[in-house]
BAPATI-20759 format. One line per 3 residues: number of its first residue (from 1); their letters; for each residue z, x, y of C-alpha. Coordinates in steps of 0.05 Angstrom, whole numbers, plus 5000, padded with zeros to 4 digits. Layout:
N
NUM = a = Z:X:Y; ...
This chain:
248
1 = xxx = 1529:7204:5314; 1566:7216:5248; 1506:7254:5221
4 = xxx = 1505:7298:5283; 1579:7312:5276; 1570:7328:5202
7 = xxx = 1514:7377:5216; 1556:7410:5270; 1615:7415:5223
10 = xxx = 1570:7446:5169; 1543:7498:5218; 1614:7515:5241
13 = xxx = 1638:7520:5169; 1581:7567:5151; 1593:7610:5212
16 = xxx = 1667:7615:5195; 1648:7639:5125; 1600:7691:5154
19 = xxx = 1648:7717:5206; 1712:7715:5165; 1757:7776:5168
22 = xxx = 1770:7805:5100; 1834:7842:5081; 1827:7916:5071
25 = xxx = 1816:7932:4997; 1866:7973:4959; 1852:8045:4945
28 = xxx = 1841:8028:4872; 1788:7976:4890; 1750:8028:4931
31 = xxx = 1752:8081:4876; 1730:8031:4823; 1673:8010:4869
34 = xxx = 1653:8084:4876; 1653:8091:4800; 1611:8028:4789
37 = xxx = 1561:8051:4841; 1556:8120:4808; 1543:8088:4741
40 = xxx = 1489:8043:4770; 1453:8105:4797; 1466:8158:4744
43 = xxx = 1463:8120:4679; 1388:8120:4661; 1383:8052:4627
46 = xxx = 1423:8017:4682; 1383:8054:4737; 1318:8025:4710
49 = xxx = 1344:7956:4728; 1384:7974:4790; 1325:8011:4820
52 = xxx = 1291:7944:4831; 1343:7930:4885; 1326:7995:4919
55 = xxx = 1252:7976:4917; 1268:7910:4950; 1304:7946:5007
58 = xxx = 1248:7998:5011; 1194:7946:5020; 1239:7904:5065
61 = xxx = 1248:7965:5110; 1172:7972:5116; 1166:7899:5136
64 = xxx = 1225:7901:5184; 1199:7962:5222; 1128:7934:5221
67 = xxx = 1155:7872:5255; 1193:7914:5306; 1131:7953:5326
70 = xxx = 1090:7890:5334; 1049:7889:5271; 1031:7824:5235
73 = xxx = 1068:7816:5169; 1023:7794:5112; 1053:7803:5042
76 = xxx = 1099:7841:4996; 1092:7853:4922; 1144:7880:4874
79 = xxx = 1126:7905:4805; 1162:7914:4739; 1154:7990:4742
82 = xxx = 1199:7987:4805; 1141:8002:4851; 1122:7956:4909
85 = xxx = 1073:7945:4965; 1086:7916:5035; 1024:7897:5074
88 = xxx = 1019:7887:5149; 0960:7888:5197; 0952:7922:5264
91 = xxx = 0932:7988:5294; 0918:8037:5237; 0946:8098:5273
94 = xxx = 1000:8114:5323; 1076:8119:5327; 1087:8048:5302
97 = xxx = 1050:8062:5237; 1087:8128:5228; 1155:8094:5237
100 = xxx = 1136:8037:5191; 1113:8085:5136; 1173:8130:5143
103 = xxx = 1222:8072:5140; 1214:8058:5066; 1250:8115:5033
106 = xxx = 1305:8120:5086; 1314:8044:5090; 1367:8038:5035
109 = xxx = 1407:8095:5065; 1405:8066:5136; 1423:7998:5108
112 = xxx = 1481:8028:5070; 1505:8065:5132; 1503:8001:5173
115 = xxx = 1539:7963:5118; 1593:8017:5115; 1604:8008:5190
118 = xxx = 1609:7932:5180; 1659:7942:5124; 1701:7984:5172
121 = xxx = 1705:7925:5220; 1735:7882:5164; 1674:7837:5157
124 = xxx = 1659:7850:5084; 1630:7781:5072; 1580:7793:5129
127 = xxx = 1548:7848:5086; 1533:7796:5033; 1506:7745:5084
130 = xxx = 1460:7798:5113; 1433:7808:5043; 1423:7733:5033
133 = xxx = 1386:7726:5099; 1342:7787:5085; 1322:7761:5016
136 = xxx = 1306:7692:5045; 1259:7723:5096; 1225:7767:5045
139 = xxx = 1212:7706:5001; 1166:7680:5055; 1119:7739:5043
142 = xxx = 1124:7753:4969; 1057:7744:4934; 1068:7758:4860
145 = xxx = 1110:7726:4805; 1152:7787:4788; 1169:7796:4861
148 = xxx = 1188:7723:4867; 1233:7728:4805; 1265:7793:4829
151 = xxx = 1280:7767:4899; 1303:7700:4872; 1352:7732:4823
154 = xxx = 1383:7779:4874; 1385:7725:4927; 1417:7675:4879
157 = xxx = 1471:7726:4859; 1487:7742:4931; 1490:7669:4951
160 = xxx = 1535:7652:4892; 1583:7707:4916; 1586:7684:4988
163 = xxx = 1591:7610:4971; 1632:7608:4908; 1665:7676:4901
166 = xxx = 1738:7690:4918; 1754:7734:4977; 1772:7791:4931
169 = xxx = 1707:7785:4892; 1667:7785:4957; 1702:7847:4983
172 = xxx = 1693:7884:4917; 1619:7864:4913; 1607:7885:4986
175 = xxx = 1636:7954:4972; 1596:7963:4909; 1531:7943:4943
178 = xxx = 1544:7988:5003; 1563:8048:4960; 1504:8036:4914
181 = xxx = 1455:8037:4973; 1485:8101:4999; 1488:8137:4932
184 = xxx = 1421:8111:4907; 1380:8127:4969; 1368:8202:4955
187 = xxx = 1346:8192:4883; 1278:8158:4897; 1262:8214:4947
190 = xxx = 1274:8266:4892; 1234:8224:4843; 1178:8220:4895
193 = xxx = 1174:8296:4901; 1175:8303:4825; 1116:8255:4820
196 = xxx = 1079:8292:4876; 1092:8358:4841; 1058:8330:4779
199 = xxx = 1002:8301:4822; 1020:8229:4802; 1030:8202:4873
202 = xxx = 0970:8222:4915; 0978:8162:4961; 1054:8164:4970
205 = xxx = 1088:8148:5036; 1097:8222:5048; 1022:8236:5037
208 = xxx = 1003:8177:5082; 1049:8206:5136; 1016:8274:5127
211 = xxx = 0948:8243:5140; 0974:8205:5200; 1010:8264:5233
214 = xxx = 0980:8328:5202; 1052:8348:5185; 1056:8369:5112
217 = xxx = 1078:8316:5063; 1133:8362:5037; 1163:8363:5107
220 = xxx = 1166:8287:5106; 1199:8288:5038; 1250:8339:5064
223 = xxx = 1264:8296:5125; 1273:8234:5082; 1321:8272:5037
226 = xxx = 1360:8298:5097; 1367:8228:5127; 1389:8197:5061
229 = xxx = 1440:8252:5046; 1467:8249:5117; 1476:8174:5112
232 = xxx = 1511:8183:5044; 1559:8235:5073; 1576:8196:5136
235 = xxx = 1577:8126:5105; 1614:8150:5044; 1667:8183:5088
238 = xxx = 1675:8119:5128; 1690:8082:5063; 1734:8131:5025
241 = xxx = 1774:8160:5083; 1817:8097:5092; 1828:8096:5016
244 = xxx = 1851:8168:5018; 1899:8153:5075; 1928:8093:5037
247 = xx = 1933:8134:4973; 1970:8193:5004
């Protein structure tokens, strides 16, 4: 009976952590988070490392949409050059495959937009918990050592924040992660088109979509860029507008 009560108490305690309302950050905290996110994306040496996180979200988006459209998830691999491969099985053509393939490059932007909305509700710590749960699920499908190490490192950092971090640290981290996703999302799309222009990405997501739909690959690149920029504008405004109001 005591063990049952203890388990119930642990579940309740964890739920309280996940659903805790966080205080609104100061305007200074938001602007510092914006600056940190910009550095992570724009500083070349830092970007080489930070881009691994974008790759994790990219491949996770493929897997998530593949699951939604009824495909069987098989594996995910992450590589040190920041590329990745998510594998699922099912019908080789159709709307489901198109959605799954398109999801990769827009995944970070859509995740960032959703996280920005969650931040607006005051549940900053929930953003971190969503990250922990997503990493845990992806670990079930990872099939190479670098991928295991990458997911393990990111997952461990997020878990340390939600379990041991102060409320202020959690809020600050949630804002940095959200802003990073929003700001970073357009860059891989631009890098993709640069690689395609140099004929270095003949089997890119955009080229796969072109073969599936007969719509030119450049149109898919343009649509991906439009989605990522739109998410950046909307999500970024949701985050900075309250800071502007508090500042002025």
